C-alpha positions as CSV (number, residue, x, y, z in Angstrom):
1,M,17.7,7.8,5.4
2,V,18.3,4.4,5.2
3,S,21.1,2.8,5.5
4,T,21.7,0.0,3.4
5,R,24.7,-2.8,2.9
6,Y,25.8,-4.0,-0.1
7,L,26.2,-8.5,-0.5
8,V,28.6,-8.6,-3.5
9,D,29.8,-11.3,-5.7
10,D,32.8,-13.2,-6.1
11,K,33.3,-10.3,-9.2
12,N,33.0,-7.5,-6.6
13,R,29.5,-6.8,-7.7
14,K,26.6,-6.3,-5.7
15,N,24.0,-7.9,-6.2
16,A,21.7,-8.1,-3.3
17,I,21.1,-4.9,-0.4
18,V,20.9,-5.4,3.6
19,L,18.5,-3.3,5.6
20,N,17.8,-3.4,9.0
21,L,14.4,-4.3,10.3
22,K,13.3,-0.8,11.1
23,D,14.1,0.7,7.0
24,Y,12.2,-2.2,5.9
25,K,9.1,-1.7,7.7
26,H,9.5,1.6,6.8
27,L,10.0,1.2,3.9
28,I,7.2,-1.1,3.5
29,A,4.7,1.1,5.0
30,L,5.6,3.9,2.2
31,I,5.1,1.5,-0.7
32,E,1.7,0.7,1.3
33,E,0.7,4.3,1.4
34,L,1.7,4.9,-2.2
35,E,-0.5,1.7,-3.5
36,D,-3.5,3.4,-1.5
37,A,-2.9,6.8,-3.4
38,L,-2.5,5.1,-6.6
39,D,-6.2,3.4,-5.5
40,L,-7.3,6.5,-4.8
41,D,-6.6,7.9,-8.0
42,N,-7.9,5.3,-10.0
43,A,-11.4,4.4,-8.0
44,L,-11.8,8.7,-8.8
45,R,-11.0,8.6,-12.6
46,T,-13.0,5.9,-12.9
47,K,-16.5,6.9,-10.7
48,T,-19.3,5.9,-11.5
49,G,-20.9,7.9,-8.6
50,F,-21.3,7.3,-4.8
51,R,-23.7,6.7,-2.5
52,D,-24.5,8.0,0.9
53,Y,-23.2,6.2,3.4
54,A,-26.6,5.8,5.9
55,E,-28.3,4.7,2.8
56,I,-26.0,1.9,2.5
57,R,-26.3,0.8,5.9
58,K,-29.7,1.0,5.9
59,E,-29.7,-1.0,2.7
60,L,-27.6,-4.0,4.5
61,K,-29.7,-3.3,7.7
62,E,-32.7,-4.1,5.9
63,Q,-30.9,-7.3,4.3
64,G,-29.9,-9.0,7.5
65,R,-25.8,-8.3,6.1
66,L,-25.1,-5.9,9.1
């Protein structure tokens, strides 16, 4: 559970949140994992074909790029 503190304006309306650094880093890590999952879903949905890793490495070596 993330503990939050709110900053309020002069009318006592919440306008900002203060998180401790540990909670902030945890939330950022979760967001990055979700972004990775969405990227993978998109790649699988739009794939046109996959190549074997060994084939790609061989090609890169032949081109002098590896």
